[in-house]
C-alpha positions as CSV (number, residue, x, y, z in Angstrom):
1,M,-12.1,18.3,-16.2
2,S,-12.7,15.5,-18.7
3,G,-10.6,12.4,-19.2
4,P,-8.7,10.3,-16.6
5,P,-7.0,12.0,-13.7
6,P,-3.3,12.6,-14.1
7,T,-1.0,9.9,-12.9
8,P,1.8,10.8,-10.4
9,L,5.3,10.8,-11.9
10,H,6.5,8.0,-9.6
11,L,3.7,5.7,-10.9
12,R,4.3,6.8,-14.5
13,L,7.9,5.8,-14.2
14,L,7.0,2.5,-12.8
15,K,4.5,1.8,-15.6
16,G,7.1,2.6,-18.3
17,N,6.7,4.9,-21.3
18,P,5.2,3.0,-24.2
19,G,4.4,6.2,-26.1
20,K,8.0,7.4,-25.9
21,R,6.8,10.9,-25.1
22,A,9.1,13.1,-23.1
23,I,8.2,12.9,-19.4
24,R,8.2,16.3,-17.8
25,P,9.8,16.1,-14.3
26,E,7.5,17.1,-11.5
27,V,8.3,18.6,-8.1
28,E,8.0,15.7,-5.7
29,P,7.7,16.1,-2.0
30,T,10.6,14.9,0.1
31,Q,10.2,11.6,1.8
32,A,11.2,11.1,5.4
33,P,14.0,8.6,6.1
34,T,11.6,6.6,8.3
35,C,7.9,5.9,8.1
36,P,6.0,8.8,9.8
37,D,3.9,8.2,12.8
38,P,0.1,8.6,12.4
39,P,-1.5,11.8,13.7
40,P,-3.0,11.6,17.2
41,F,-6.6,11.3,15.9
42,V,-5.8,7.9,14.2
43,R,-6.8,5.4,16.9
44,G,-8.1,1.9,17.3
45,Y,-8.6,-0.1,14.1
46,A,-7.5,2.9,12.0
47,A,-4.1,2.9,13.8
48,D,-3.8,-0.8,13.3
49,E,-4.4,-0.4,9.6
50,Y,-2.0,2.5,9.4
51,W,0.8,0.4,10.8
52,R,-0.1,-2.4,8.5
53,V,0.2,-0.4,5.3
54,A,2.2,2.7,6.0
55,P,5.6,1.0,6.3
56,Q,5.1,-0.8,2.9
57,L,4.0,2.4,1.2
58,H,7.0,4.2,2.7
59,T,9.3,1.5,1.4
60,L,7.8,1.9,-2.1
61,G,8.3,5.7,-2.0
62,L,4.5,6.3,-2.0
63,L,4.3,8.0,1.4
64,S,5.5,11.5,2.0
65,A,4.3,14.1,4.4
66,L,1.7,15.3,1.8
67,D,0.3,11.8,1.5
68,L,-0.3,11.3,5.2
69,M,-3.9,12.7,5.4
70,P,-5.2,10.7,2.4
71,L,-3.7,7.6,4.0
72,C,-5.4,8.6,7.3
73,A,-8.7,9.0,5.5
74,Y,-8.2,5.4,4.1
75,C,-7.5,4.1,7.6
76,T,-10.5,5.9,9.0
77,S,-12.7,4.4,6.3
78,Y,-11.3,1.0,7.1
79,S,-12.0,1.5,10.8
80,R,-15.6,2.6,10.1
81,W,-16.2,-0.3,7.8
82,L,-14.8,-2.9,10.2
83,T,-16.8,-1.4,13.2
84,A,-20.0,-1.5,11.1
85,E,-19.4,-5.1,10.0
86,E,-18.7,-6.2,13.6
87,C,-22.0,-4.6,14.7
88,I,-23.9,-6.3,11.9
89,A,-22.3,-9.6,12.8
90,R,-23.5,-9.2,16.5
91,L,-27.0,-8.4,15.2
92,A,-26.9,-11.5,12.9
93,E,-26.3,-13.8,15.9
94,A,-29.6,-12.6,17.4
95,D,-31.4,-12.7,14.1
96,P,-31.0,-16.0,12.3
97,V,-33.6,-15.2,9.6
98,M,-32.4,-11.9,8.2
99,H,-28.9,-11.8,9.8
100,G,-29.2,-8.2,10.9
101,L,-29.7,-6.9,7.3
102,L,-33.2,-5.6,8.1
103,V,-34.5,-3.8,11.1
104,K,-38.0,-2.6,12.1
105,G,-38.7,1.0,11.2
106,A,-40.7,3.5,13.2
107,D,-43.8,2.4,11.5
108,G,-43.1,-1.3,12.3
109,N,-42.2,-2.2,8.7
110,P,-38.9,-3.8,7.9
111,R,-36.3,-1.6,6.3
112,R,-32.6,-1.8,5.5
113,N,-30.3,-1.7,8.5
114,P,-28.5,1.7,8.5
115,L,-25.3,-0.2,9.5
116,V,-25.4,-1.9,6.1
117,K,-25.3,1.5,4.4
118,I,-22.6,2.7,6.6
119,A,-20.5,-0.4,5.9
120,A,-21.1,-0.1,2.1
121,D,-20.2,3.6,2.0
122,A,-17.1,3.1,4.1
123,A,-16.0,0.2,1.9
124,A,-16.5,2.3,-1.2
125,D,-14.4,5.1,0.3
126,M,-11.8,2.6,1.4
127,V,-11.4,1.1,-2.0
128,A,-11.2,4.5,-3.7
129,Y,-8.4,5.7,-1.3
130,A,-6.6,2.3,-1.6
131,A,-6.6,2.6,-5.4
132,N,-4.9,6.0,-5.2
133,F,-2.0,4.4,-3.3
134,G,-1.8,1.4,-5.6
135,M,-3.2,-1.0,-3.0
136,T,-5.8,-2.7,-5.2
137,P,-5.1,-5.6,-7.7
138,V,-6.2,-3.4,-10.6
139,A,-3.9,-0.5,-9.6
140,R,-1.0,-2.9,-9.1
141,S,-1.7,-4.6,-12.4
142,R,-1.5,-1.3,-14.2
143,I,1.9,-0.6,-12.6
144,A,3.1,-4.2,-13.1
145,A,2.1,-4.2,-16.8
146,G,4.4,-1.3,-17.3
147,I,7.3,-2.9,-15.5
148,F,6.9,-6.5,-16.8
149,G,5.2,-5.8,-20.1
150,Q,6.1,-7.6,-23.3
151,P,9.4,-6.5,-24.8
152,P,9.0,-4.7,-28.1
153,A,9.1,-6.9,-31.2
154,P,12.4,-6.8,-33.0
155,S,12.4,-4.4,-35.9
156,R,13.4,-5.4,-39.5
157,F,15.8,-2.5,-39.5
158,G,17.2,-3.0,-35.9
159,D,20.5,-4.5,-37.1
160,L,21.3,-1.7,-39.5
161,L,22.4,0.6,-36.7
162,A,24.4,-1.9,-34.7
């Protein structure tokens, strides 16, 4: 499929309708009256992150039962990223020259620490999931531009119909 991915109805309404095209209503999942609990597999840092962001997403109407697993994927990526970064920090204390970024390979030559790749991949996943929930500055600015955009310029013929 070419072009940008479709934007959910809730976010399109927040952005506004500058093209004045008819907005076709979509079937939206029902939202629970309270923020849902995380599934049992969300533990540790992932659970901490879940309880940090889930209530805010629920308040904004962006967390339904269908959104729970993508949010858990975001929280799991956050947990993996934080764990890898903590391990790199511990290695950096013992390695004042390369700060844990390089390790010795099987052949004795230096190579990139696998934890650096794990942290980078988890951070990329985390940012991708966060953008889908409007949790990045760019995603918020797209929404805010629709809400707080410039008012339309007055028309020369605007007073004729008043």
